[in-house]
Structure formats: C-alpha cells, structure tokens
N, C-alpha and C positions, 0 to 999 in steps of 0.2 A: 469617329475613330476608324482608321483603315489599316490595312496590312500591305506589305510588299512581298510578293511571292518570288520564287526563284526564276520563274518563267515570265514575269511581267515587269515592265518598266515603270508603270504607274503603280497605283495602289488599288485595293478593292475595299469598298466600304463593308464593314461588318454586317450592316443591315441587309446587304445583298448576298451574303453567304448563307449556305445551307446550315441546318442545325449540326450536321456532322462536321462541317468545316469549322464552325465556331467551337465545337467540343474539342476538336483536335488542337486548335490554337490554344484553348484554355489549358489542356493537358501539357502542351509544350511550355507555356508560360509558368505553370505551376512547378514543373520540374526544373525549369531554368532558375527559378527562385530557390528551390531546394538545393540545387547545386551551388548557387552563389552563397547561400547560408552555410553549407557544408565546408566550403573552401575559404570563407572569409570571416567567420564569426568566432572560431575557436570552440564552438559548441559541437558536441558529437551527438548525432541522432543515428541510430542503427536501423530504424524501420520507417518505411513510408506506408501510407494508407490511401486507398482510393475506393470510391463506392460507385459502381456501375458507370464509370466514365466512358465506357465504350458503347453505350446504348445506341446513339444515333449514327455510329460510324458504319461505313460499308466494309465488306470483308477485307479489302486491301488496306484500308486505314486501321482496321483492328490489328492486322499483322504488324503494321508500322508502329502502332502504339505499343505492342508487346516488345518489339525490338528496342524502342526508345526506353521503355521501362528498364530493360536489362542493361542498357548502356548507362543510364543514369545511376543505377545501382553500382555499376563498376566505377564510373567517374567520381561519384560522391563518396565511395567507400561504405555504402550502406550494406547491411547484412541481408535485408529482405524487404519485400513489399507485400502487404496483405491487400488484395483487391477483391472486390465483389463483382461478379459478372453473371449474366443470364445466358451468355453465349457458350455453348458446350465446346466449340472449337478453341476458344480462348482458354477455357479451363484445362483442356488437354495440353496446352502450351506451358502451363504452370509447373513448377518443380514439385509441388505438393498440393493436395486438395483437402480442404477441411469440409467434410460432408455434414452440413447442418441438419439435413433431413434424417440421416442415420442417428445423429446426436439426439434429436428430438424424440425419435422412436424409441431409442434406448432409454432415455429419461422417463418416458411414459411407462415402459416395461419395468424399469427400476422402481418407479412410484407404486405400481401395482404390486410388485413383489414385496416392497416394504409394508404396504397396507395389509397384505395377506399375513406377513410375519407378525406384524403388530397385533392383528386379530388373534392369531394363535397364541402369541405371548400373553395377551390379556387373559385368554382362557386359562393358560397354564398358571399365571400368577394367581388367579382366583382359586384354582385348585390348591396351589402351594400355600396360599394365605390361609385357607381353611385347615390345612394339615399342620402348618407351623407359622403362626402369625408373626413371631419375632424375626423370621428370616425374610420378610417381605421386602425390606428396603435394599438389601444386598442383591436379592434376586432381580429386582427391578433394575438396578444400576448395571448389572452384568448383562442382562438381556438387551438393554438399550445400546451398550457398548458393542455387543456382538452384532446387532442389526446394522449399526453404522459401519462397522468394519466390513461386513459381508457386502453391504451396498457399495462401498468404495472399491472392493476387490472385483466386483462384477463389471465395472466400467470397462468398455473396450476402447482402444485408441480410435480417434476419429480422423486422424491425419494419415492419408495414404500417399506414398511417394510415387512419382512417375518412375517407370523402369530406368535404372541407371542413375538415380538421384537418391539423396537421403533427405527426408523432411527435417526441417529445423523446427524444434519446439521451444 
C-alpha cells in the first residue's frame, strides 16, 4: 500500500514511512470515515474518542492533528471529542481537561473517610444497640443513608475549563 503526498508525483510505500507519518495517516483516515458516516448514514454521533493517537508525532504534526480534530468536529457536527494524551502542550489546547490523577486521589480520600465513618458508626451502633435493641434496624438504615449522602456531596468536579471556555459534561 502506498500514499500520494501533496508534494510528490509518485507514491510512498507505507513501509518506508516513519511511525509518526503512519500514525498521522491513520488519524486522517479514521476521521475521514467518521465524516463520511456523519454525512451519509443518517445516524447521529455527538462524540468522538481517541486514545494516545499523538504519541509518535513530532510537535508540528501534533498541532496539525489538533487542528484537524477541531475541523472534523465542525464539519461532522460533532459536539466533542474525548482524547487521551501524555503531551502536556496538547492538553493545554483542549477546551477542558479531565484530571484522572485528581479523581483517583479524591476517591482514595473518600474511601478512607467512608471507612473512618463506618468504624465510628459501628461503634455507635453497638452502644445504641445496648441501650435500645429494638431501634437497631432504623439506626442502621439512617446511618448508611447519611454516609452515602455525605460521600456523594464531598466529590469535587474533575473537569476544569480552559480560560474562556465552558467544559461540557
């Protein structure tokens, strides 16, 4: 299989291309198929996904990839694309960032808080059960409900918008 570039009259074999060139061609073909499907099938898809598609690209091609992503969103009528990247400069080009490290740290903190509350609750239930054994079941249900409610309330948002944009959730 070969490709024809804008600056070449012949073709270039894929086997002679760098990993970055092959990755860029793959991203172009994937988005071309997405656009074709958006315009010709009558099915609506609002979101695109990509996972570290920028890895082997040089900085210039990474910028070109981001520009292409935005243009495909516009042409295809897509609402958003979720993409995973390890490149900080690409992350700064995104409209919003989902911080998975913060999410994981918060989940670990929440788990520790719930475990501490559960331990206190067990101690209080034992005391309550000794004082009034018939009230044990309602006490148990209320404390479990309170622990879940408090756990849900303490969650912080993980999506931060780039200045001048609004994150879509």
